[in-house]
N, C-alpha and C positions, 0 to 999 in steps of 0.2 A: 400458567393461566391460559386457557384456550380462548381464541377470538370469538366474539359474539356473546360471551358470558357477561352479564351486567356486573358492574363494579362501581363503587363510589370513588375509586381512585381516578383522577383525571388522566386521560390518554388522548389517543388520536383515533379517528374512525378507520376501521378496517373493512375487509371484504364482508365479513359476517357480523359486524357490530363494532363495538369499541375495543380497540387493541390496547390493553393496559400494560403490555410488556414495555412500551415506550417509557412509561413512568417509573418502572421499577428496575430497568436495566442500568447497570453502572456505566459511567462515562468511559468510553474507550480511550486507552492511553498507550503510549509507546513504551514498552518495557526497557528499551535501550536508553531512552531519554530519562526515564525514571531512575535507572541505575546510575546514570551519570550525575543526576541531581543528588542522589543519596550518597555517592562517593565523593562529592565535591568537597564537603567539609572535612572528612577524614583525610583526603588527599592533600588539602591545603595545610592541615595541621601537621601531616607527615613531612611536607616540604619545609614547613617552618622549623620542625625539629631537626631535620637534616641541615638546614641553613645554620641553626644555632650550634649544632655540633661542629660544623666546619669553622664557624667563627671562633668557638671555644678552642678548637685545636690550633688554629693559627695564632690566637692570642697566647695560648699556652706555650707554643714554640718560641714566640717572641720573648715572653717573660723569662723562659728558661735559657735563653741565649746568653752567651758570654758578654757580648757587647752591651746587652741590656743591663747586666750587673755593673759593668764598667761605667755606663752612663749614669746609673743611679748613684754610684759612689762619687762620680765626678760632680754631680749636682749637690751632694752633701758637702763636699770640699769647697765648692764655689760659694755655697750658702754660708759656710763657716767663715771663709775669707772675707766675704762681703760684710758680715757682722763685725768682723775685726776692723776692717777699713773704716766703717762708719763711726768708730770711736774717735777718730782723728777729725777735728773740726776743719782743718785745711783741706783734707781730702773730700769731705762732704761739700765744702764751698766750691771746689774746682770740678768735681765729677759727681755731683749729687744726682743729676738726671741719669747718668750712666748707671750708677748704683741702683737707682729706682727701677730702671729698665731690666737690669740683671735680676733683681728680686722678683719682678713680675714674670720674667721668663722662667725662673726656677719654679715659681708657683704654677705656671701654666704646664710646664713639663711634669710637675708632680701630679697635676690633675690627669694628664694623659697617662702617666704610669698607673695611677689608681684605676682609670677606665680600662686599661689593658688587663690589669689583675682581675677586675670584675668580669671582663669578657672571657677570661680563662675559666671562670666559674659560671658561665652563662647557662649551661645545662643543669647546674645545681647551685643556684644562688646562695643557698644557706651555707655552703662551704666557705663562701667569701666572708660572711659575717661571723663565722666561727673562729676565724683567725684573728687573734688579738692585734697583730701588727696591721692588718687591714683596717681595723677599727681605729687604731692610732693614727694612721695616715688620713683616714676620713675625718677624724677630729681636727687634725692640723689644717686640712683644706677648708673645713667649714667654720673653724674658729674665727678667722678674720672677717667673716660675713656677719657675725653676731653684733648687735648694736653696742653692747658694752665694751667689746674688744676692739671694735673698728675705730673708735675715737681715742683709744688709749695707745700712745706710742710705746709705753713700757710693756703692756700686754702683748702688743704686736711683736715686739722684739723677743719676748719670752716664747711666743708661738714659733717664731722663726728659729729660735735657739733650740726648741724641741725637735726640729727637723734633724739636728745632728745626731739625736738618739737613734735615728733610723739606721745608722751605721751598724748597730747591733744586729739588725735583721740580715745584713749581708754577710757577716762573718760568724760562722758557728763557734769559733773560739771565744768571741765576746759573749755569745749567748750562754756558753758554758760558765764563764766567769760570773755573769749576772745571776744565772741560776744557782751557782754555788753560793754566792753572797746571800741570796734569799733563803736558801735551804739552811744556811748556817745561823740564821737569826735566832731560832729557838735555843740552840746550843750557846750562842753568844750571851743570851740573857742569863743563863746559869753561870757562865764564866764571869760576867760582870758582877754578879752577886758575890761570888767567891772572892774575886779580886778586891771589891770594895770592902768586904768584911776584913780581909787580910790587911789592907792598907790602913783601915780604921784602927785595928788593934795595935799595929806598929806605930801609928800616929799618936795614939794615947800614951804609949810607952815613951816615945820621943818627946812628947810635950812634958811629961813628968821628969825626964832626965835632962833635956837640953832647953827647956822653955825659958829658964831664967838666964842662961848663958847666951843663947842665940835666939832672941825674941823675933828677929826678922824671918827666921825659918821655922822655928818651933814654938812661937809665942802663943798660938792658938791651934786647936785641932785642925782647922781648915788649912792653915799654913803648913802644918806638919804633913797633912795628906798631900798637899801640892808638892812639897819637897820630896816626899817618898815616891810620888808618881813620876816626877822627873828623873829620879834615880833608877827607874825601870830600864832605861836605855843605857845604864852603866856610865852615863856621862857625869863626871864630877864625883865619882865614888871615892877616888883617892883623896880629894880635898875634904869630903865629908868625914872620911875615916880619920884623917889627921886631926880635924877639928874635934871629933868625938874622943879621941885618945887624950887630948888635952884636958878633957873633963874627967874621964874614967877609962880604965883599960877594958872594962866590960863592954865598951862601945864596939869592940871588935866582934864580940858575940852578937850584938844587936844588928850591926850592919851585915855581918857575914851570914847570919840566918835569914835576914831579909833578902839578900841577893840570891841565895840559893832557892828560897821559897818563891819569891815573886819574880825575879828576873829570869830564872831558868825553868822552874816547874810550871808556873802560870803561863809564861810565854810559849813553852812547848805545848801546853794544853790548848792554847789558842790556835797555834799552828795545826795541831791535830784536828781540831774541830773544822777549820777551814778546808784542810786537805780532804777530809772525809766528805764534806759537803760538795766540793768540786768533783770528787770521784762519782758521787751519786748523780750530780748534774750531767756529767759526761756519759754515764750509763743511760740516763734518761734521754739524752740527745740522740742516741743510736736508733731506738725504735721510732723516734719522732721523724728522723730522716726517711725511714721506710714508709711511714704513713703519710708523708708529705704529698699532697695532691697536686693538680695542675695549678699553675700560677705561682708557684713558689720559686724562690731564688736559689740557684745552685750554690753549693758551698764554695767559699773562697778561702783557702787556707794560705798562710804565709809560706812562700817557698814551694807551693804546689800549684799545678795548673788549675785554672778556674773552670774548666770545662766540665760538663756533666759526665757522670760515670757511664761507661759503655752499657748499652742495653743488653739484657739477657735475651734468651730465645723467647721467653714468655712476656717480654715487654717490660720487665722489672729491671731495676738498676743492679748492676753487678759490681762487686767490690769486696773488700776484706770482710765487712759485716755479713754479706750474703754468703761468702764462702765458708765463714765460720758457722752460720746457720745451717748450710748444707751439710757440713761435717757432722754437726750434732744430729741432724735429721737422719743421716746415714747410719750413725751409731744406734739411734733408737730403732730404726728399721731392722738392723741386724739383731738387736735384742728381741724384737717382736718375732722375727723369723725363727730364732732359736726357741722361743717359748712355744710357737706354733708347732715346730717339729717335735718338741717334747710332748706336747698335748696330743698330736697325731699318734706318736708311738704309744702313749698310754691308752688312747682309745683303741688302737689296733690290738694291744695286748688284752684289754678287757673284752674286745669283740671275739678274739680267738678263744679266750677262756669261756665266754658265754656259748659260743658255737660248740665247743667240746662238751660242755655240760649238757647242752640241748641234745647232742648226738647220743650221749650216754643215756639220757632219759628216754629218748625214742627207742634205743635198743632194749632197754628194760621193759618198756611197754610192749614192744613186739614179742619179746620172750614170754611175757605174761599172756599175751593173746594166743600164742601157739600152745602154751600149756592148757589154757582154757578150752581151746578147740580139741585137743587130745582128750581131755576129760569128757567132753560131750560125745566124742566118738566112742 
């Protein structure tokens, strides 16, 4: 807008009239100052992320250290011993304050341990809450603060007793056993049905055969089932067989078939169910160790060093499982290479056949063209 041109926009007087450029020109700003203001928030968030990553790394190294595992296990042992000592009235009367101080110290150290585990997941907090053991520890820490639990001595002791279960977290062998027991529950239901049916049938036969002679053992179906259940361990079989022979010689068939069917077949079936469940739990534990993120406790096996496995070149844990996976991967890669070589050979053969056919077709077309040219001439 030229000076001197009338305008309704307020401005300032110039040499030739009203200079309206003063009203419409943007405010002058320093680009360097603006850039620093714009980058201040991203820079601070980046620094916070870097700080969180450093804190998570340090907490993860602490949690994965051998001494941390030893301290956690020592806390569990001290807590268990304290609970045992509190069952003696004389010990509570003499060292009640000491036991209370030990209990509070264990609780404080448990809070510190839980904070370190959460700090190891600081960059990804959801990973902390996805671990069931972390939720279990959190429940143990928060339970004494609840109004209903805080006033009850029995509930407080149960909460303290639940801390001993944390030992399962430190030992993979215990996790395998617990996992095997849980996995065997569906099979155990079927086993119990078969065992109950078998014992019930033999109890009915025993009630009819020995109910009048031995009412204390076979007087009712319930007593007969209890007697036969106790005979599963083969304890007292000789006495039962002698008592049965005094009634009838057919008792040998009765007790003999029961021992073979119940004591051997059903017992071996139970052992097979449990062994299979333990094997499945052991196989499930292997990939779980590979997926274990920061903040997890290294494995502590009996008779083996508790230190973490040596790190591989890519930062992953090296060990028997990883070497086995590498061997399987190498075998698959060799199979893929062989398949690719066969495919390349087949493609080369088809390409040569196609090029030969194309050359023959070109030769036939050239001969036809020469013949046509001769005819024209």
